[in-house]
C-alpha positions in Angstrom: 0.0 0.0 0.0 1.2 3.5 -0.8 3.0 4.9 2.3 1.1 8.2 2.3 -2.3 6.3 2.2 -1.2 4.1 5.1 -0.2 7.1 7.1 -3.7 8.6 6.5 -5.3 5.4 7.7 -3.0 5.5 10.7 -4.3 9.0 11.6 -7.9 7.8 11.6 -6.8 4.8 13.6 -5.1 6.9 16.2 -8.0 9.4 16.5 -10.5 6.6 16.6 -8.9 5.0 19.6 -8.9 8.1 21.7 -12.4 9.0 20.5 -13.5 5.6 21.8 -11.9 6.4 25.1 -13.7 9.6 25.5 -17.1 8.3 24.3 -16.9 5.3 26.6 -15.8 7.5 29.5 -18.8 9.8 28.9 -21.2 6.9 28.9 -19.8 5.2 31.9 -19.7 8.5 33.9 -23.4 9.1 33.0 -24.3 5.6 34.0 -22.6 5.6 37.3 -23.3 9.1 38.5 -26.6 10.2 36.9 -28.5 6.9 36.9 -26.9 5.3 40.0 -26.5 2.0 38.4 -30.1 1.8 37.1 -30.4 1.2 33.4 -33.1 3.2 31.7 -35.1 1.5 28.9 -33.2 3.3 26.1 -29.9 1.7 27.4 -31.1 -1.7 26.2 -28.4 -2.1 23.5 -25.7 -0.2 25.4 -24.3 -3.3 27.2 -24.0 -5.1 23.9 -22.0 -2.3 22.4 -19.7 -2.2 25.5 -19.1 -6.0 25.3 -18.2 -5.6 21.5 -15.7 -2.9 22.4 -14.0 -5.3 24.8 -14.2 -8.2 22.3 -12.7 -6.0 19.5 -9.6 -5.3 21.6 -8.8 -9.0 22.0 -9.6 -10.5 18.6 -7.8 -11.0 15.3 -8.3 -8.8 12.3 -10.1 -11.6 10.5 -12.8 -11.5 13.1 -13.6 -7.8 12.5 -16.3 -8.3 9.9 -18.4 -10.2 12.4 -18.1 -7.5 14.9 -18.8 -4.8 12.3 -22.0 -6.6 11.2 -23.4 -6.6 14.9 -22.4 -3.0 15.3 -24.0 -1.8 12.0 -27.2 -3.6 12.9 -27.3 -1.8 16.3 -26.4 1.5 14.5 -29.3 1.1 12.1 -31.7 0.5 14.9 -30.4 3.4 16.9 -30.5 5.8 13.9 -34.2 5.0 13.5 -34.9 5.6 17.2 -32.8 8.8 17.1 -34.8 10.2 14.2 -38.1 9.5 15.9 -36.8 11.2 19.1 -35.5 14.2 17.2 -39.0 14.5 15.6 -40.8 14.6 18.9 -38.2 17.0 20.3 -38.9 19.4 17.3 -42.6 19.1 17.8 -42.2 19.9 21.5 -40.2 23.0 20.7 -43.1 24.2 18.6 -45.4 23.5 21.6 -43.1 25.4 23.9 -43.3 28.6 21.8 -47.1 28.4 22.1 -47.4 27.4 25.7 -44.9 30.0 27.1 -47.0 32.7 25.6 -50.2 31.1 27.1 -49.1 30.6 30.7 -47.8 34.1 31.3 -49.9 36.5 33.3 -51.2 39.7 31.6 -48.6 42.5 31.7 -49.3 45.3 34.2 -48.9 48.1 31.6 -48.1 48.4 27.9 -44.5 48.0 26.9 -42.3 50.9 25.6 -41.6 49.4 22.3 -38.8 51.7 21.2 -37.0 51.4 24.5 -37.1 47.5 24.4 -36.2 47.4 20.8 -33.1 49.6 21.5 -32.1 47.4 24.4 -32.4 44.2 22.3 -30.4 45.6 19.4 -27.8 46.8 21.7 -27.4 43.3 23.1 -27.2 41.9 19.6 -24.3 44.1 18.5 -22.4 44.3 21.7 -20.1 41.6 20.4 -17.8 42.4 17.5 -17.5 38.9 16.3 -19.7 38.5 13.1 -20.4 34.8 13.9 -21.6 35.6 17.4 -23.8 38.5 16.0 -25.3 36.2 13.5 -26.2 33.6 16.1 -27.6 36.4 18.3 -29.8 37.7 15.4 -31.0 34.1 14.7 -31.9 33.6 18.3 -33.7 36.9 18.5 -35.7 36.3 15.3 -36.8 32.9 16.8 -38.5 34.5 19.8 -39.7 37.9 18.8 -43.4 38.3 17.7 -43.1 37.1 14.1 -43.9 39.8 11.6 -43.1 38.4 8.2 -45.5 37.8 5.3 -46.1 34.2 4.3 -44.9 34.9 0.8 -41.6 36.2 2.1 -41.3 33.1 4.4 -41.9 30.7 1.4 -39.3 32.7 -0.7 -36.7 32.2 2.0 -37.4 28.5 2.0 -37.1 28.3 -1.7 -33.8 30.3 -1.6 -32.4 27.6 0.8 -33.5 24.8 -1.5 -31.7 26.6 -4.4 -28.4 26.2 -2.5 -28.7 22.5 -3.4 -28.7 23.2 -7.2 -26.4 20.6 -8.8 -26.2 18.4 -5.8 -28.0 15.1 -5.3 -31.7 14.4 -4.8 -30.9 13.0 -1.3 -29.3 16.3 -0.3 -32.4 18.3 -1.1 -34.7 15.6 0.5 -32.7 15.9 3.7 -33.2 19.8 3.7 -37.0 19.4 3.1 -37.1 16.8 5.9 -35.3 19.1 8.3 -37.6 22.1 7.5 -40.6 19.9 8.0 -39.2 18.8 11.4 -38.4 22.3 12.6 -42.0 23.4 11.7 -43.5 20.5 13.6 -45.1 19.2 10.4 -44.2 15.5 11.1 -46.9 14.6 13.5 -47.2 10.9 13.0 -49.2 10.0 16.1 -48.2 7.8 18.9 -46.2 5.4 16.6 -43.2 7.8 16.5 -42.2 7.5 20.2 -42.9 5.3 23.2 -43.4 8.5 25.3 -47.2 8.6 25.3 -47.4 11.7 27.4 -45.1 13.7 25.1 -47.3 12.6 22.2 -50.5 13.7 24.0 -48.9 17.2 24.7 -48.2 17.6 21.0 -51.7 16.3 20.0 -53.4 18.8 22.3 -51.4 21.9 21.3 -51.6 21.1 17.6 -55.3 20.4 17.5 -56.9 22.4 20.3 -57.8 26.1 20.5 -56.0 26.9 23.7 -57.4 30.4 23.8 -60.7 28.8 24.9 -59.0 26.6 27.5 -59.1 27.2 31.2 -56.0 28.9 32.8 -55.4 26.0 35.2 -55.6 23.4 32.3 -53.0 25.4 30.4 -50.6 25.5 33.4 -50.9 21.7 33.8 -50.3 21.2 30.1 -47.2 23.5 30.4 -45.9 21.4 33.2 -46.3 18.2 31.2 -44.5 19.9 28.3 -41.5 20.8 30.6 -41.2 17.2 31.9 -41.6 15.7 28.4 -38.9 18.0 27.0 -36.5 17.0 29.8 -37.1 13.3 29.2 -36.7 13.6 25.4 -33.5 15.7 25.8 -32.1 13.0 28.3 -33.0 10.2 25.8 -31.2 12.0 22.9 -28.1 12.4 25.1 -28.2 8.7 25.8 -28.7 7.7 22.2 -26.0 10.1 21.1 -23.5 8.6 23.5 -24.2 5.0 22.4 -24.2 6.0 18.7 -20.8 7.8 19.0 -19.3 4.8 20.8 -20.5 2.6 17.8 -19.0 5.1 15.3 -15.7 5.3 17.1 -15.2 1.5 17.3 -16.3 1.1 13.6 -13.8 3.8 12.7 -11.1 1.8 14.6 -12.0 -1.4 12.8 -12.2 0.2 9.3 -8.8 1.9 9.7 -7.1 -1.0 11.4 -7.5 -3.5 8.5 -5.6 -1.2 6.2 -2.6 -0.5 8.5 0.4 -2.6 7.8 -1.3 -4.4 4.9 -4.0 -5.8 7.3 -2.0 -6.5 10.4 -3.5 -3.6 12.4 -4.9 -3.9 15.9 -7.6 -2.0 17.6 -6.4 1.1 19.3 -3.1 2.4 18.0 -1.6 3.3 21.4 -1.7 0.3 23.8 -2.4 2.7 26.7 -5.7 3.5 25.1 -6.5 -0.2 25.2 -5.6 -0.2 28.9 -7.8 2.8 29.7 -10.8 1.5 27.7 -10.5 -1.9 29.5 -10.5 -0.2 32.8 -13.6 1.7 31.9 -15.4 -1.4 30.8 -14.3 -3.3 33.9 -15.6 -0.3 36.0 -18.9 -0.6 34.3 -19.4 -4.3 34.4 -18.1 -4.7 37.9 -20.1 -1.8 39.2 -16.9 -0.2 40.6 -18.0 3.4 41.0 -15.2 4.3 43.5 -12.3 3.7 41.1 -14.1 5.9 38.5 -15.0 8.6 41.0 -11.5 8.7 42.4 -10.0 8.9 39.0 -7.9 5.8 39.5 -8.7 4.4 36.0 -7.1 7.4 34.4 -3.8 7.3 36.2 -0.9 7.6 33.7 -2.9 9.1 30.9 -0.5 11.0 28.7 -1.6 14.6 28.3 0.7 15.1 25.3 -1.1 12.3 23.5 -4.4 14.1 24.1 -3.0 17.3 22.5 -1.7 15.3 19.6 -5.2 13.8 19.1 -6.8 17.3 19.0 -4.3 18.5 16.4 -5.0 15.4 14.2 -8.8 15.8 14.6 -8.5 19.4 13.3 -6.4 18.5 10.4 -8.5 15.5 9.1 -11.2 17.5 7.1 -8.4 19.2 5.1 -7.2 15.9 3.5 -10.4 13.8 3.3 -10.8 14.4 -0.5 -7.1 13.5 -1.2 -7.6 10.5 1.1 -10.5 9.0 -0.8 -9.0 9.8 -4.2 -5.8 8.0 -3.3 -7.7 5.2 -1.8 -9.7 4.8 -5.1 -6.5 4.3 -7.1 -5.5 1.5 -4.8 -8.5 -0.7 -4.9 -12.3 -0.9 -4.4 -11.8 -2.4 -1.0 -9.4 0.3 0.2 -11.7 3.0 -1.3 -14.7 1.6 0.7 -12.6 1.5 3.8 -11.6 5.1 3.3 -15.1 6.3 2.7 -16.3 4.5 5.9 -13.5 6.4 7.8 -14.7 9.7 6.4 -18.2 9.0 7.4 -17.5 7.7 10.8 -15.2 10.5 12.0 -18.2 12.9 12.1 -20.2 13.3 15.3 -23.3 11.9 13.6 -24.8 8.5 13.4 -26.9 9.4 10.4 -24.2 9.0 7.7 -24.7 6.1 5.4 -22.1 3.3 5.5 -23.5 1.5 2.4 -21.6 2.3 -0.8 -24.5 1.1 -2.8 -27.0 3.7 -1.5 -28.5 5.7 -4.4 -28.0 9.4 -4.0 -30.6 10.1 -6.7 -30.4 12.4 -9.8 -28.9 15.8 -9.8 -31.0 18.7 -8.5 -32.2 21.0 -11.2 -34.6 24.0 -11.0 -37.6 21.9 -11.8 -36.9 19.7 -8.8 -36.4 22.8 -6.6 -39.7 24.2 -7.8 -41.4 20.9 -7.1 -40.0 20.6 -3.6 -40.8 24.2 -2.8 -44.4 23.7 -3.9 -44.6 20.5 -1.9 -43.4 22.3 1.2 -45.7 25.3 0.6 -48.8 23.0 0.4 -47.8 21.2 3.5 -47.5 24.5 5.4 -50.8 25.8 4.1 -52.6 22.6 5.2 -51.1 23.0 8.6 -51.9 26.6 8.8 -55.6 25.9 7.9 -56.1 23.9 11.0 -54.2 25.7 13.7 -54.3 29.0 15.5 -52.4 32.1 14.5 -50.0 31.6 17.5 -49.3 28.0 16.2 -48.7 29.4 12.7 -46.1 31.8 14.2 -44.5 29.0 16.2 -44.1 26.8 13.1 -42.6 29.7 11.1 -40.2 30.8 13.9 -39.0 27.2 14.3 -37.9 27.2 10.7 -36.5 30.7 10.6 -34.3 30.0 13.6 -32.5 27.3 11.6 -32.5 28.9 8.1 -29.7 31.2 6.9 -30.3 34.9 8.0 -32.6 36.9 5.8 -31.5 40.1 7.4 -28.3 41.3 5.7 -27.1 44.3 7.6 -27.5 46.0 11.0 -30.1 48.5 9.8 -32.3 45.7 8.7 -31.9 43.9 12.0 -32.8 47.1 13.9 -35.8 47.7 11.7 -37.1 44.1 12.1 -36.8 44.2 16.0 -38.5 47.5 16.2 -41.4 46.6 13.8 -41.8 43.2 15.5 -42.6 44.9 18.8 -44.4 47.9 17.4 -46.8 45.8 15.2 -47.6 43.2 17.9 -50.9 44.1 19.6 -50.7 41.2 22.0 -48.9 42.7 25.1 -48.6 39.3 26.8 -46.9 37.7 23.7 -44.7 40.6 23.4 -43.6 40.6 27.0 -42.8 36.9 26.8 -40.8 37.4 23.7 -38.7 40.3 25.1 -38.0 38.3 28.2 -36.8 35.3 26.1 -34.6 37.4 24.0 -32.9 39.0 27.0 -32.6 35.6 28.6 -30.6 34.3 25.6 -28.0 37.1 26.1 -27.8 36.4 29.8 -27.1 32.7 29.2 -24.4 33.5 26.6 -22.4 35.9 28.8 
């Protein structure tokens, strides 16, 4: 094998070992400290993953395909569960926008719109970092009383779809799916999660006129929303930890078989093997004291951790060269390289199948078709919901799309008009409080 190519595989291999250490550490810590040894239902596959980690460290290269097959099966199951959980999270986020504006008491007096607008814009532009300012504008737009015409909203969506011109059909389908999720358009009923209470909260907010609902009932519903959101967030953390452990081990296996012409071993640095085994032993033996006292990390080389971070940063800059060089070597090496590129990301949604069809290239006709489909879906949703729910759906999308305000004057005008044109003093008071809370949290 080309020496340069082998070196690239070695980098992925080295990073994968330390990534696995960190991900396993996170999981075991969460298990011991947060759940006090009690395994929640969504940890059902976690023990299997941990056992496979231990098995991979002690087996021969020829046994890797069997371990990979088990891990990929678990990864597919986890991906499906993760998508469903993200879906209910997005739906609950839309519910939160509505409910927070329903539970607030009536303001004592009308707001000084210009004073509050000046205060908010001052907070937005207090930082000179453009990236920080953009995030601040996006967060502010997400909570202010929405004052944007539906036609403008749909134009913004279409402009986002146009960024996929020339890419694959799968790319634009992913964007469409994300937009539908942010807007809470994917209400599939109780089949999309086993959290029945979370589903009921979504069903009520999306179908009931809350303006005609008693205050006490609204408060109870809001409390249920808070608890459901916490449960879903916790579940996503758990699923993410397990998924990233799977990714890290698959990365190790994929890179190992191509190092030294197939004589690689899991974990480049044997100290990593030692630490991972200590973590696994701590988990399976219930030895919380060794973990809490940090005994399992004695001797960890800080310089190695710094080296890992340097390598992690450099990897994206040579991924194209890596796969191109691998493709010249052989189909098998190319597939191994593509797997490494996919698995190095912090996502479990990347496909590991080389046969997956990406679809035809995106052209303007496809963009127009997808935009019309989205518009129709939104209009159907708007027809059956309150004005507040409409604004919640649109705000959910705008908070994730590229900014449509191009300069500071447009930002100031948007903030001012949002407050001035809003006649609901309660909604306005909630929005201002949420906007200011964002800046307090980011100090």
